[in-house]
C-alpha positions as CSV (number, residue, x, y, z in Angstrom):
1,M,32.7,-20.4,29.7
2,L,35.2,-19.8,32.9
3,H,34.5,-23.5,34.2
4,E,35.6,-25.0,30.3
5,F,38.8,-23.0,30.1
6,P,41.1,-26.0,32.1
7,F,39.6,-28.1,29.7
8,Y,41.0,-26.0,26.5
9,L,44.4,-25.5,28.2
10,A,44.3,-29.4,28.7
11,V,43.5,-29.5,24.9
12,I,46.2,-27.4,23.9
13,L,48.9,-29.6,26.3
14,A,47.4,-32.9,24.3
15,I,48.2,-31.2,21.3
16,I,52.1,-30.6,22.0
17,F,52.5,-34.3,23.2
18,L,50.6,-35.3,20.2
19,V,52.3,-33.5,17.7
20,M,55.7,-34.9,19.1
21,L,54.3,-38.4,18.4
22,A,53.3,-37.5,15.0
23,N,56.8,-36.4,14.8
24,K,58.2,-39.5,16.4
25,I,56.2,-42.3,14.4
26,K,56.3,-39.8,11.2
27,V,52.6,-39.1,10.4
28,A,51.3,-36.1,9.5
29,Y,50.3,-34.4,13.1
30,P,46.5,-33.5,11.6
31,I,45.9,-37.1,11.3
32,L,46.6,-37.6,15.0
33,L,45.0,-34.6,16.1
34,V,41.5,-35.2,14.0
35,L,41.4,-38.8,15.2
36,A,42.4,-37.9,19.2
37,G,39.7,-35.0,19.0
38,L,37.6,-38.0,17.7
39,A,38.6,-39.9,20.6
40,I,38.2,-37.5,23.2
41,S,34.7,-36.6,22.1
42,F,33.4,-39.9,23.3
43,I,34.7,-39.6,26.3
44,P,31.6,-39.2,29.2
45,G,31.7,-35.7,30.9
46,I,33.6,-34.2,28.3
47,P,32.4,-30.5,27.4
48,L,30.6,-30.0,24.2
49,V,32.3,-28.3,21.7
50,K,30.6,-25.9,19.5
51,I,32.2,-24.7,16.7
52,D,31.6,-20.8,15.8
53,P,32.3,-21.1,11.8
54,E,33.1,-16.7,12.1
55,L,35.3,-17.7,14.7
56,I,37.4,-20.0,12.3
57,F,37.2,-17.5,9.4
58,I,37.4,-14.7,11.5
59,I,40.5,-15.5,14.0
60,F,41.9,-18.6,12.4
61,L,41.6,-18.5,8.5
62,P,43.8,-14.9,7.8
63,P,47.0,-15.2,10.0
64,L,47.1,-19.0,8.8
65,L,46.7,-17.9,5.1
66,Y,49.4,-14.6,5.7
67,E,51.9,-17.1,7.5
68,A,51.5,-19.2,4.2
69,A,51.6,-16.6,2.1
70,W,55.0,-15.4,3.6
71,S,56.2,-18.6,3.1
72,T,55.3,-19.4,-0.2
73,S,58.0,-18.5,-3.2
74,W,56.5,-15.9,-5.6
75,K,59.2,-17.3,-7.8
76,E,57.4,-20.4,-7.9
77,L,54.4,-19.2,-7.8
78,W,55.0,-17.2,-11.1
79,R,56.6,-19.8,-12.8
80,W,54.0,-22.6,-12.4
81,R,51.6,-20.0,-12.2
82,R,49.4,-22.1,-15.3
83,I,49.3,-25.6,-13.5
84,I,48.6,-23.7,-10.1
85,G,45.6,-21.5,-11.4
86,S,44.0,-24.6,-13.1
87,F,44.1,-26.4,-9.9
88,A,43.0,-23.5,-7.6
89,F,40.5,-22.0,-9.7
90,L,39.4,-24.8,-12.9
91,I,39.3,-28.0,-11.0
92,V,37.7,-26.6,-8.3
93,F,34.8,-25.7,-10.5
94,L,35.1,-28.5,-12.1
95,T,35.1,-30.9,-9.1
96,A,32.0,-28.9,-7.6
97,L,30.4,-29.1,-10.8
98,V,30.6,-33.6,-10.6
99,V,30.1,-33.5,-7.4
100,A,26.5,-31.4,-8.0
101,V,25.8,-34.3,-10.7
102,V,26.5,-37.1,-8.4
103,S,24.8,-35.8,-5.2
104,N,21.4,-34.9,-7.2
105,H,21.9,-38.3,-8.7
106,F,22.3,-40.6,-5.5
107,I,21.4,-38.6,-3.0
108,P,17.4,-38.0,-1.9
109,G,16.1,-34.5,-1.4
110,F,19.8,-32.8,-3.2
111,S,18.8,-30.3,-6.3
112,L,21.7,-29.0,-8.2
113,A,22.1,-26.0,-6.3
114,L,22.4,-27.9,-2.9
115,G,25.4,-30.3,-4.9
116,F,26.7,-27.1,-5.8
117,L,26.7,-26.0,-2.5
118,L,28.2,-29.0,-1.2
119,G,30.8,-28.7,-4.3
120,G,32.7,-25.6,-3.0
121,I,32.6,-27.0,0.9
122,V,34.7,-30.4,0.0
123,S,36.8,-29.4,-3.0
124,P,39.3,-27.4,-1.8
125,P,42.6,-29.5,-0.3
126,D,43.7,-28.4,2.5
127,A,47.9,-26.8,2.6
128,V,48.7,-27.8,6.5
129,S,48.0,-31.5,6.2
130,V,50.1,-31.7,2.5
131,G,52.9,-29.6,4.2
132,A,53.0,-31.6,7.2
133,I,53.5,-34.8,5.1
134,L,56.2,-33.4,3.1
135,K,58.5,-32.9,6.0
136,F,59.2,-36.4,6.4
137,V,59.5,-36.9,2.4
138,K,61.2,-35.8,-0.4
139,V,59.5,-34.2,-2.9
140,P,60.5,-32.8,-6.4
141,K,60.3,-29.3,-5.4
142,R,58.3,-28.4,-7.9
143,L,56.0,-30.8,-7.0
144,A,55.8,-28.8,-3.4
145,S,55.7,-25.5,-5.2
146,M,52.4,-26.3,-7.2
147,L,51.3,-27.7,-4.1
148,E,51.9,-24.8,-2.2
149,G,50.7,-22.1,-4.3
150,E,47.2,-24.2,-4.9
151,S,46.6,-24.3,-1.1
152,L,46.9,-20.4,-1.6
153,L,44.3,-19.9,-4.0
154,N,41.5,-22.5,-3.9
155,D,40.2,-21.5,-1.0
156,A,39.1,-18.6,-2.3
157,S,37.8,-20.2,-5.4
158,S,35.7,-22.7,-3.6
159,L,34.0,-20.3,-1.0
160,I,33.1,-18.2,-4.3
161,V,31.3,-20.6,-4.9
162,F,30.1,-21.8,-1.5
163,R,28.4,-18.3,-1.8
164,F,26.8,-18.3,-5.5
165,A,25.2,-21.7,-4.2
166,L,24.1,-19.9,-1.3
167,I,22.2,-16.8,-3.0
168,A,20.9,-19.8,-5.8
169,I,19.5,-21.7,-2.9
170,G,18.0,-19.3,-0.5
171,T,16.3,-17.1,-3.6
172,G,15.8,-19.6,-6.1
173,Q,17.4,-18.2,-8.9
174,F,21.2,-17.9,-10.7
175,V,21.6,-15.1,-13.2
176,L,24.7,-15.3,-14.9
177,Q,25.6,-12.1,-15.7
178,E,25.4,-10.7,-12.5
179,A,27.4,-13.8,-11.3
180,A,30.2,-13.2,-13.6
181,I,30.6,-9.5,-12.8
182,N,30.6,-10.8,-8.9
183,F,33.2,-13.5,-9.3
184,S,35.4,-10.6,-11.2
185,W,34.9,-8.3,-8.1
186,M,35.9,-11.3,-5.8
187,V,38.6,-11.9,-7.6
188,F,40.9,-8.9,-8.7
189,G,38.2,-6.4,-5.7
190,G,40.0,-9.0,-3.5
191,V,43.7,-8.5,-5.1
192,A,43.3,-4.8,-5.1
193,I,42.1,-4.4,-1.4
194,G,45.0,-6.8,-0.5
195,V,47.7,-5.0,-2.2
196,S,46.8,-1.5,-1.4
197,I,46.0,-2.5,2.4
198,A,50.0,-3.8,2.8
199,F,51.3,-1.2,0.4
200,V,50.1,1.5,3.5
201,F,51.3,-1.4,6.1
202,F,54.8,-1.2,3.7
203,K,55.0,2.9,4.3
204,V,54.0,2.4,8.3
205,H,57.0,0.5,8.9
206,K,59.4,2.3,6.9
207,L,58.5,5.7,7.6
208,L,57.4,6.0,11.4
209,P,59.8,5.1,14.2
210,T,58.8,1.7,15.0
211,D,61.0,-0.8,16.9
212,V,60.9,-5.1,16.9
213,N,57.7,-5.5,19.1
214,M,56.1,-2.7,16.8
215,D,56.6,-4.4,13.7
216,I,55.6,-8.0,14.7
217,V,52.3,-6.4,16.3
218,L,52.1,-4.5,12.7
219,T,52.5,-7.8,10.8
220,L,49.6,-9.4,12.9
221,V,46.8,-6.8,12.8
222,A,47.7,-6.8,8.6
223,P,46.4,-10.0,7.7
224,Y,42.9,-9.2,9.7
225,I,42.1,-5.8,8.6
226,M,43.0,-7.5,4.7
227,Y,40.5,-10.0,5.0
228,M,37.8,-8.0,7.2
229,L,38.1,-5.1,4.7
230,A,37.5,-7.4,1.4
231,E,35.0,-9.5,3.3
232,E,32.8,-5.8,4.0
233,L,33.3,-4.8,0.3
234,H,32.1,-8.2,-0.7
235,S,34.9,-9.2,-2.2
236,S,37.5,-12.4,-1.6
237,G,39.1,-12.0,1.8
238,V,41.3,-15.1,1.3
239,L,42.5,-13.4,-2.2
240,S,43.4,-10.2,-0.3
241,V,45.2,-11.4,2.9
242,V,47.2,-13.7,-0.1
243,S,48.3,-11.0,-2.5
244,G,48.7,-8.6,0.6
245,G,51.3,-11.2,2.1
246,L,52.9,-11.9,-1.1
247,F,53.7,-8.4,-1.6
248,L,55.0,-7.4,1.8
249,S,56.6,-10.9,2.1
250,K,58.7,-10.2,-1.5
251,R,60.0,-6.4,0.0
252,S,60.2,-7.7,3.9
253,H,64.2,-6.5,3.5
254,Q,63.3,-3.1,2.6
255,F,60.8,-2.5,5.7
256,L,61.8,-4.9,8.3
257,S,64.9,-4.7,10.4
258,S,67.0,-7.9,11.2
259,S,66.2,-8.3,14.1
260,S,62.1,-7.7,13.4
261,R,62.6,-10.5,10.8
262,L,64.0,-13.3,12.9
263,R,61.7,-12.2,15.7
264,A,58.6,-12.1,13.9
265,V,59.6,-15.7,12.0
266,N,59.5,-17.3,15.3
267,F,56.7,-15.7,16.7
268,W,54.8,-16.9,13.7
269,E,56.3,-20.3,13.6
270,S,54.3,-20.4,17.5
271,L,51.6,-18.9,16.6
272,V,50.4,-21.0,13.3
273,F,51.1,-24.2,15.6
274,V,49.1,-23.4,18.0
275,L,45.9,-22.1,15.5
276,N,46.6,-25.4,13.7
277,G,46.8,-27.7,16.2
278,L,43.2,-26.5,17.8
279,V,41.4,-26.3,14.6
280,F,42.5,-29.7,13.6
281,M,41.4,-31.2,17.4
282,F,38.3,-29.3,16.9
283,I,37.5,-31.0,14.0
284,G,37.4,-34.2,16.2
285,L,35.4,-32.9,18.8
286,E,32.5,-31.6,16.6
287,L,31.4,-35.0,15.6
288,P,28.9,-35.6,18.6
289,E,27.1,-32.6,17.3
290,I,27.3,-33.5,13.7
291,V,26.0,-36.9,14.9
292,D,22.8,-35.7,16.8
293,G,21.6,-33.5,14.2
294,L,21.6,-36.0,11.3
295,G,18.1,-37.1,13.1
296,A,15.9,-38.9,11.1
297,I,18.6,-40.0,8.8
298,G,20.1,-43.6,9.3
299,L,23.8,-43.3,10.6
300,S,24.9,-46.1,8.1
301,T,22.8,-44.2,5.1
302,A,25.2,-41.1,5.7
303,I,28.1,-42.4,5.6
304,G,27.9,-44.1,2.3
305,Y,26.8,-40.9,1.2
306,G,30.3,-39.7,2.6
307,V,32.2,-42.3,1.5
308,L,30.6,-42.0,-2.1
309,I,31.6,-37.9,-2.0
310,T,35.0,-38.8,-0.8
311,G,35.4,-41.4,-3.7
312,V,34.6,-39.2,-6.3
313,L,36.6,-36.0,-4.9
314,I,39.4,-38.5,-5.4
315,V,39.2,-39.8,-8.9
316,V,38.1,-36.0,-10.2
317,R,41.4,-34.7,-8.8
318,I,43.6,-37.5,-9.8
319,L,41.9,-37.8,-13.7
320,C,42.3,-33.6,-13.8
321,A,45.7,-33.9,-12.8
322,Y,46.4,-36.0,-15.8
323,G,44.0,-33.9,-17.9
324,A,46.4,-30.6,-16.6
325,V,49.5,-32.7,-18.0
326,I,48.2,-33.3,-21.4
327,V,46.8,-29.4,-22.1
328,T,50.2,-28.8,-20.8
329,L,51.9,-31.3,-23.4
330,I,49.1,-29.4,-26.1
331,A,49.9,-25.9,-25.2
332,R,54.0,-26.4,-25.7
333,N,52.7,-26.5,-29.1
334,F,52.1,-23.2,-29.4
335,I,52.8,-21.4,-26.4
336,T,56.4,-21.2,-24.0
337,V,55.7,-23.2,-21.2
338,A,57.5,-23.8,-17.9
339,E,58.0,-27.5,-18.2
340,T,58.3,-29.1,-21.8
341,R,60.0,-32.7,-20.8
342,N,56.9,-35.2,-20.0
343,P,56.2,-35.9,-16.6
344,G,55.2,-39.0,-17.4
345,I,52.5,-40.9,-14.8
346,K,54.2,-40.5,-11.2
347,G,54.6,-37.0,-10.9
348,P,50.6,-36.3,-11.6
349,F,49.6,-39.1,-9.9
350,V,51.2,-37.8,-6.5
351,L,49.5,-34.6,-7.3
352,G,46.6,-36.0,-7.6
353,W,46.6,-37.9,-4.8
354,A,47.6,-35.1,-2.4
355,G,44.0,-33.8,-2.0
356,M,43.3,-34.1,1.9
357,R,40.9,-31.8,3.3
358,G,40.5,-29.5,6.1
359,V,39.9,-26.4,8.3
360,V,38.3,-24.1,5.3
361,S,35.5,-27.4,4.6
362,L,35.0,-27.6,8.2
363,A,34.4,-24.1,8.3
364,A,32.8,-23.3,5.5
365,A,30.3,-26.2,6.3
366,L,29.1,-24.7,9.8
367,S,28.6,-21.2,8.4
368,I,25.6,-22.6,6.3
369,P,22.8,-20.6,8.3
370,V,20.0,-22.9,10.0
371,H,17.3,-21.5,8.5
372,L,16.7,-19.4,4.8
373,D,15.5,-16.0,5.0
374,N,12.1,-17.1,4.6
375,G,12.1,-18.6,8.3
376,M,12.2,-22.0,6.8
377,P,15.0,-24.9,8.1
378,F,17.8,-25.4,5.6
379,P,17.4,-28.0,3.6
380,Q,19.8,-31.0,4.4
381,R,22.7,-28.8,6.5
382,H,23.0,-31.4,8.9
383,L,23.8,-34.1,5.9
384,I,26.1,-31.9,3.8
385,L,27.8,-30.8,7.6
386,F,28.1,-35.3,7.9
387,I,29.4,-35.5,4.6
388,T,31.9,-32.9,5.0
389,F,33.0,-34.4,8.4
390,V,33.5,-37.8,6.8
391,V,35.2,-36.2,3.8
392,I,37.8,-34.9,6.1
393,L,38.2,-38.0,8.3
394,L,38.7,-40.1,5.3
395,T,41.2,-38.3,3.1
396,L,43.7,-37.3,6.2
397,V,43.4,-40.9,6.8
398,L,43.6,-42.7,3.8
399,Q,45.5,-40.1,1.4
400,G,47.5,-39.0,4.6
401,L,49.1,-41.9,5.8
402,T,49.3,-43.5,1.8
403,L,50.5,-40.7,0.5
404,P,54.4,-40.7,1.9
405,F,55.1,-44.7,0.6
406,I,53.8,-43.5,-2.8
407,I,56.3,-40.7,-2.7
408,R,58.9,-42.8,-1.2
409,K,57.8,-46.1,-3.9
410,F,57.8,-43.7,-6.9
411,N,61.3,-42.1,-5.9
412,L,60.5,-39.2,-7.8
413,P,63.6,-37.3,-9.9
414,E,64.6,-33.8,-8.5
415,Y,65.3,-31.8,-12.4
416,D,65.1,-28.6,-11.3
417,H,68.0,-28.6,-8.0
418,P,70.5,-31.9,-8.8
419,L,72.3,-30.7,-6.1
420,S,71.0,-31.7,-2.8
421,D,70.1,-28.5,-0.2
422,E,72.9,-28.7,2.0
423,E,75.3,-29.2,-1.4
424,S,73.4,-26.1,-2.5
425,Y,74.2,-24.2,0.7
426,H,77.9,-24.1,0.6
427,Q,78.1,-24.1,-2.8
428,M,76.0,-20.6,-2.4
429,Y,78.0,-19.5,0.8
430,K,81.4,-20.1,-1.4
431,K,80.2,-17.9,-4.3
432,L,79.1,-15.3,-1.5
433,T,82.5,-15.6,0.0
434,Q,84.7,-14.9,-3.4
435,Q,82.5,-12.0,-4.5
436,S,82.3,-10.5,-0.9
437,L,86.3,-11.2,-1.1
438,E,86.5,-8.8,-4.0
439,H,84.0,-6.4,-3.1
440,L,86.2,-5.5,0.6
441,K,89.2,-5.5,-1.9
442,S,87.8,-2.8,-4.1
443,N,85.6,-0.9,-1.8
444,F,87.5,-0.9,1.3
445,S,91.0,-0.9,0.7
446,K,92.1,1.9,3.0
447,E,90.5,-0.3,5.7
448,L,91.6,-3.5,5.0
449,E,95.2,-2.0,5.0
450,E,94.3,-0.9,8.2
451,Q,92.4,-3.3,10.6
452,A,93.5,-6.6,11.5
453,V,90.1,-7.6,12.3
454,L,89.2,-7.1,8.4
455,Q,92.5,-8.6,7.1
456,Q,91.5,-11.8,9.4
457,M,87.8,-11.7,7.6
458,A,89.3,-11.9,4.4
459,R,91.8,-14.8,5.6
460,K,88.6,-16.8,6.5
461,W,86.8,-15.8,3.1
462,E,89.5,-17.1,1.0
463,D,89.7,-20.4,2.9
464,A,85.7,-20.2,2.3
465,N,84.9,-20.8,6.6
466,Y,82.6,-19.0,8.6
467,L,83.2,-15.7,10.2
468,P,84.0,-16.5,14.0
469,D,81.6,-16.0,16.6
470,D,84.1,-14.6,19.3
471,A,85.4,-12.0,16.6
472,S,85.4,-8.5,18.3
473,M,85.1,-5.5,15.9
474,I,85.5,-1.4,16.1
475,V,83.2,0.6,15.2
476,E,85.1,0.8,11.4
477,C,84.8,-2.5,11.2
478,K,81.5,-3.2,12.2
479,T,80.0,-0.3,9.3
480,V,82.3,-2.1,6.9
481,Y,80.8,-5.6,7.9
482,L,77.3,-4.3,7.8
483,S,78.0,-2.9,4.1
484,I,79.4,-6.1,2.9
485,L,76.3,-8.0,4.6
486,D,73.7,-5.8,2.8
487,Q,75.5,-6.3,-0.6
488,Q,75.4,-9.9,-0.2
489,R,71.6,-9.7,0.4
490,Q,71.1,-7.4,-2.8
491,W,73.1,-10.4,-4.8
492,L,71.1,-13.3,-3.3
493,R,67.9,-11.5,-4.2
494,D,69.7,-10.7,-8.3
495,W,70.6,-14.3,-8.3
496,N,67.1,-15.3,-6.9
497,Q,65.7,-14.0,-10.3
498,D,67.1,-17.6,-11.8
499,H,64.5,-20.5,-11.3
500,H,67.3,-22.7,-11.7
501,I,68.2,-20.7,-8.1
502,N,66.7,-23.0,-4.5
503,E,64.6,-20.3,-3.4
504,E,64.5,-22.2,0.0
505,V,68.9,-22.1,-0.2
506,V,68.6,-18.2,-0.6
507,R,65.8,-18.0,2.4
508,R,69.0,-19.8,4.5
509,H,71.5,-17.6,3.5
510,L,69.1,-14.4,4.0
511,R,68.5,-15.7,7.5
512,R,71.8,-16.5,8.0
513,L,72.9,-12.7,7.2
514,D,70.7,-11.5,9.8
515,I,71.8,-13.7,12.4
516,E,75.1,-12.1,11.4
517,E,73.6,-8.4,11.5
518,E,72.6,-9.4,15.0
519,K,75.6,-10.6,16.2
520,M,77.0,-7.3,15.5
521,S,74.2,-5.6,18.3
522,F,76.3,-7.8,20.8
523,Q,79.5,-7.1,20.0
C-alpha cells in the first residue's frame, strides 16, 4: 500500500486540475473525472484500483449525505414533499420493477430477482452530478429544490430494494408480510435513530464547553455514528444520516457559535470536494477489473445490455415525471397542493432528464457478494457490475453534457422568486436595517444618545449602507451591536417561514451576520 501512496497523491492533484478545467469549460466535473479515470486506467503500469464497497458506504457516504442535508432547505423539502416523495420512493420502486421485467426478458440467465437487484442498483440518480451542472445554468428554484430533495432520499429507497433482492436471491423466497415489516423498520427506524443521535449531539454542543475545533470534529463524527448504528440495527443508514443532518442544520444557530459555523462551512466544503473527486475518479479507474470479470460474455454484448438498461432508465424517468404532473393536476381538485398552475411540458422534461447515476450505484454493485451462502458463485455478478458502469458512464456523458443546453433552450420562468438573488439580497438588507434602526431606538435609546459609534451606525442604516469595516467599538457598543445581530438572525428565521422568501438569500444574510460577529472579536 505504501508504494501506491504517491499514485493517490497524484490522483488528488489530477482531480484539482480537472475540476479547474471543468469550471473553465463549464462542464460538470464528475463527467471529466470519470472520463479521466477511464483514460488513466489504460496507461501501462498504473496500479490496479480495486474499490472496497465498504470503503464507499462507510467512509464516503455518511459525510457526503450529511453535508447535503445541511445544505438542503427543510422549508423547500416540506413544500414539495409529495413530488419529492414520489420520485424518491415510488418512482425508484417503479424503475426497479421495469428494469427487472426488461432484463428478465432480454438478458439470458436473468431471473426477476436478479432484475430487481440490478434495478435497485441503477435506479437512484446522483446528487453531485446534478448539483455540479446547476452551478453553470439558471434553473427555477422549485426544480432545484425537487432535485436536491429527491437526491437526499432516493439512495435509501434504492438500497432497500437492493437488500430485499439480495435476500430473495440468497434464500429463493420473498415473504411479502415480512418484507413490509422490514421496510417499515428501515424507513421509520432510520429516521428515529438519526433524530435521536442528532438530539444527543445537539445537547453535547449546547451543554459542554466545546470550542471551534471540538465543534468541527463533532460534526464530522456525528454522521458516522448515525450511519453505523442504524446499519447495525438493520435500519436505513442513509435515512438516519439525512434526518439527523436536517435536524441539526435547522437548529445550527442554537448550538454553534458564529466562529464554529463559519469554519465548519470551510472545512466541509474542502472535505466534500476531495471525497467527491476521489469517488468519481475511482469509478473510471475501476473499469479494467470490471471488464476482466466478464469472462465468456462478449464485450460488445455486455455493452448492448448496458445501453438497453440505460435507455429504459431514461424513458421511465421522463414518463414518471409527466405522470407525477398528471397526478398533481388531478389531486389539486381534492387536496391542497404546493402548485396549482399547469407546469407545462418543459419543467417535467428537465426533471426527468436530470437522472445521471453515480457513486451509490457503483458502491451497491460492488457490494454484491462473490458467493452465495451455499458457496455457489453469485449469478451474473460481473455482468451486473459492467452494466452499472455503462449506465453511469452513459448517463453522465449523454445527459450531463446535454442538460445545460436543454435548460438554456427551455428558459424556464422563475415563478417563486421573480427577483434575482442580488436584488432579493439587497431588498432584504434594506428591510433588516430599517427594523434594526427601530429596534436600536426603542431598546437602546440611552446608549444611542451617549455613544458616537452607535449614532454613526444609525446614520449608516438610515442610508441603507453597510457598517464600515474599520469601525472601532468600545465594549458597551459591542454589546448593543451583538444584541442587534442576534435580533436580526431571529427576524431572518421568522421571515424564512414564508415559502415566498428565498432561503438562499436568507442563508447569505445569516452568514454575513456571522462574519460581522466574528469581526467584533478582532476589535
